[in-house]
Each structure stands twice: as C-alpha cells, then as structure tokens.
C-alpha positions in Angstrom: 0.0 0.0 0.0 1.3 3.4 -0.9 1.7 6.3 1.6 -1.2 8.1 -0.1 -3.5 5.0 0.1 -2.5 4.5 3.7 -3.4 8.2 4.6 -6.7 7.9 2.7 -7.6 4.7 4.5 -6.7 6.2 7.9 -8.8 9.2 7.1 -11.7 7.1 6.1 -11.5 5.3 9.5 -11.3 8.6 11.3 -14.3 10.0 9.5 -16.3 6.8 10.1 -15.6 7.1 13.9 -16.6 10.8 13.9 -19.7 10.0 12.0 -20.7 7.4 14.5 -20.3 10.0 17.2 -22.4 12.5 15.3 -25.2 9.9 14.9 -25.0 9.0 18.6 -25.3 12.7 19.5 -28.1 13.2 17.1 -30.1 10.3 18.6 -29.6 11.8 22.1 -30.8 15.2 20.9 -33.9 13.7 19.2 -34.7 11.9 22.5 -34.2 15.2 24.4 -36.7 17.0 22.1 -39.4 14.3 22.5 -38.8 13.9 26.3 -38.9 17.6 27.0 -42.1 18.0 25.0 -43.7 15.1 26.9 -42.5 16.5 30.2 -44.0 19.9 29.3 -47.3 18.4 28.1 -47.8 16.3 31.2 -45.9 18.5 33.7 -43.7 15.6 34.5 -40.9 17.0 36.7 -39.0 13.8 36.8 -38.8 13.5 33.1 -37.9 17.2 32.8 -35.0 16.6 35.2 -33.8 13.7 33.1 -33.6 16.0 30.1 -31.6 18.6 32.1 -29.2 16.0 33.4 -28.9 14.4 29.9 -27.6 17.7 28.4 -24.2 17.1 30.0 -23.7 13.9 27.9 -24.6 15.8 24.8 -22.1 18.5 25.6 -19.4 15.9 26.3 -20.0 14.3 22.9 -19.6 17.7 21.1 -16.2 18.1 22.8 -15.2 14.6 21.8 -16.2 15.2 18.2 -14.3 18.5 18.1 -11.2 16.9 19.5 -11.4 14.0 17.0 -12.0 16.3 14.1 -9.0 18.5 15.1 -6.8 15.5 15.5 -7.9 14.2 12.0 -7.1 17.6 10.4 -3.7 17.7 12.1 -2.7 14.1 11.2 -4.3 13.6 7.8 -4.3 17.1 6.4 -7.5 16.6 4.4 -8.2 18.7 1.3 -11.2 19.3 -1.0 -14.3 17.2 -0.1 -12.4 15.5 2.7 -11.9 18.8 4.4 -15.5 19.8 3.7 -16.6 16.6 5.4 -14.7 17.5 8.6 -16.0 21.1 8.6 -19.5 19.8 8.1 -19.1 17.5 11.1 -18.0 20.4 13.3 -21.0 22.5 12.3 -23.5 19.7 12.7 -22.1 19.0 16.2 -22.4 22.7 17.2 -26.0 22.9 16.0 -26.9 19.7 17.8 -25.4 21.0 21.0 -27.5 24.2 20.7 -30.6 22.2 20.1 -29.9 20.3 23.2 -29.5 23.5 25.1 -33.0 24.6 23.9 -34.5 21.3 25.0 -32.9 21.8 28.5 -34.3 25.3 28.6 -37.8 24.0 28.0 -37.3 21.4 30.7 -36.3 24.1 33.2 -39.5 26.0 32.5 -41.6 22.9 33.1 -41.1 23.2 36.8 -42.4 26.8 36.7 -45.7 25.7 35.1 -46.7 23.3 37.8 -48.5 25.9 39.9 -49.9 27.9 37.0 -53.3 27.5 35.1 -53.5 25.2 32.2 -53.8 27.1 28.9 -56.3 25.1 26.9 -54.7 23.2 24.0 -51.3 24.8 24.4 -49.4 21.7 25.6 -50.8 19.6 22.8 -49.8 22.2 20.2 -46.3 22.6 21.6 -45.8 18.8 21.7 -46.9 18.6 18.0 -44.6 21.4 17.1 -41.7 19.6 18.9 -42.4 16.4 17.1 -42.3 18.2 13.8 -38.8 19.4 14.6 -37.7 16.0 15.8 -38.9 14.6 12.4 -36.9 17.3 10.5 -33.8 16.5 12.6 -34.2 12.7 11.9 -34.5 13.4 8.2 -31.5 15.7 8.3 -29.3 13.0 9.9 -30.6 10.5 7.3 -29.7 12.9 4.6 -26.2 13.3 6.0 -25.6 9.6 6.2 -27.0 8.9 2.7 -25.5 12.0 1.1 -29.0 13.0 0.0 -29.2 16.6 -0.9 -32.9 16.3 -2.0 -33.9 15.0 1.4 -32.0 17.9 3.0 -33.7 20.4 0.8 -37.1 18.9 1.8 -36.2 19.6 5.4 -35.2 23.1 4.5 -38.7 23.7 3.0 -40.4 22.3 6.1 -39.0 25.1 8.3 -41.9 27.3 7.3 -44.3 24.7 8.7 -42.7 25.1 12.2 -42.8 28.9 11.8 -46.6 28.7 11.0 -47.1 26.6 14.1 -45.3 29.1 16.1 -47.2 32.1 14.6 -50.5 30.3 15.4 -49.4 29.7 19.1 -48.2 33.2 19.5 -51.6 34.6 18.5 -53.4 32.2 20.7 -51.3 33.2 23.7 -52.0 36.9 23.0 -55.7 36.1 22.9 -55.6 34.2 26.3 -53.6 37.1 27.9 -56.1 39.7 26.7 -59.1 37.7 27.8 -57.8 37.1 31.3 -54.7 38.8 32.8 -54.3 35.8 35.2 -53.1 33.9 32.1 -50.2 36.3 31.4 -47.5 34.6 33.3 -48.3 31.1 32.1 -48.6 32.3 28.5 -45.3 34.1 28.7 -43.5 30.9 29.8 -45.3 28.9 27.1 -44.4 31.5 24.5 -40.7 31.1 25.4 -41.0 27.4 25.1 -42.6 27.7 21.7 -39.8 30.1 20.7 -37.2 27.6 21.8 -38.8 25.0 19.6 -38.9 27.4 16.7 -35.2 28.0 17.2 -34.6 24.3 17.2 -36.3 24.2 13.7 -34.0 27.0 12.6 -30.9 25.1 13.7 -32.1 21.9 12.1 -32.6 23.8 8.9 -29.0 25.1 9.2 -27.9 21.5 9.5 -29.8 20.5 6.4 -28.1 23.4 4.5 -24.7 22.1 5.7 -25.6 18.7 4.3 -26.5 20.2 0.9 -23.1 22.0 1.0 -21.3 18.7 1.8 -23.0 16.9 -1.1 -23.0 19.6 -3.8 -20.1 21.8 -2.7 -22.4 24.8 -2.7 -24.8 26.4 -0.2 -28.4 26.8 -1.3 -28.8 29.8 -3.6 -32.3 30.8 -2.6 -33.1 32.2 0.9 -35.1 29.7 2.9 -38.8 30.2 3.1 -39.7 31.8 6.5 -43.1 32.4 7.9 -42.4 33.9 11.4 -44.3 37.2 11.3 -44.6 37.7 15.1 -42.3 40.7 15.0 -45.0 42.5 13.0 -48.0 41.3 15.2 -49.6 43.9 17.4 -52.9 42.3 18.2 -54.7 39.0 17.6 -56.8 38.6 14.5 
C-alpha cells in the first residue's frame, strides 16, 4: 500500500468514527426533544430533570467530536471534499449542542408551570410542534448519512411549517392574555417554550443546508422560506 493510500484509508476510518459519534449525538438530541415535549405536556418534573441531566452527555459528545476532528485535520491534512466533510461535522455538532440547550431550557420552565393555570390546547400544540422538529432532525441526519441533498432540501422547506405553528401559538397566547390577565405569566412561559422549539427548527434547517453544502459543494442559492411574522404582530386577528 502506498503512503497516499495509507493516509486515505486512515482518514476514512477517522471520519467513520466521527460520523458514529455524530449519529449518537443526534439520537440523544432527538430523544431530548421528545422527552422535554412530553414533560412539558404532562408537567412531569422527573422527566424534565432527566432532560436537564442528559444535556451534560450531549455537551461531552460535542467536545469529543471537536477533539477527534481537530486530530484528524492535524494528522491527515485533508483537502477538498475530505476537508469539507470534517468542517460539516463540526458545524453539525455545534448545532446539535445548541438544540440540546433549547431542550434543556424548556425542561427548566416545566417546573415553573406546575402551579400555573393550564392554557387550553397549548401543551398539545407545543408537543406537536416539537415532534415536527424532531422529524426534521431525523431526516437531516438520514440525509447526512446517505449524502441525499434532495432530502436535506425537503427539510429546509419544512422550516416554514414550524414557523406557521409558532405564529398560530403566538396569536393564541395573545388572545388568552387579553381575555384574562391571570393567564399572562403562564402564557409568557409557554411562549418562550414555543420560541425555543422554533429556534430548534432553525438550527435543524441550518444543518440541512450544511448537508447540501457537503454533497454539492455549494450552499443553497435561494433564501429559505420563512413564515415567522410575530415581530409585526400587534394584536390577535
């Protein structure tokens, strides 16, 4: 085996190991999304605490991935698509870590909701929104493993669905707060939860764009469709 073949083979092994870590991290983040949504919907403090504690393992995996990627760059000196693969891994890991943080933030607020009035339908709607994001993340990880730019683009287009769910919730919370001031505190916490889920969708979409870049060598030309209009909302319709 030539030196070049040996380097290439070693790089492939390194990337396979890093990819395994990314998929493990992705699975943990998906679980965190579903668990924090369930904890919020059922006001399950034990499950919420599990999400909060589990974030440490997600953070530790990001550090391990970063260290492995840095070591691979130093030892193998990858170029062209090989380098692009390593850079993509680093960006995916960073996004996954942030999504995990948002899941933890939602879990923290769950304990605050315990003594507050239930806002009709809100928990179910938030849980549905979280499941939509988890599905997008699952598809993004599949697209990464398969090198499927079309699937990644499909995820990218679904971001507007999450935005629309968020917009609907935002307007509902405004209505509840205007109808009864006693709902204001609970609605504000629920709104922050919804916003965290919407941010998870944004980060997942960023990951999908990185997959497209990895496969094609180019970032998407068109701006992603966005439907978050809450900054322009002054009153419920």
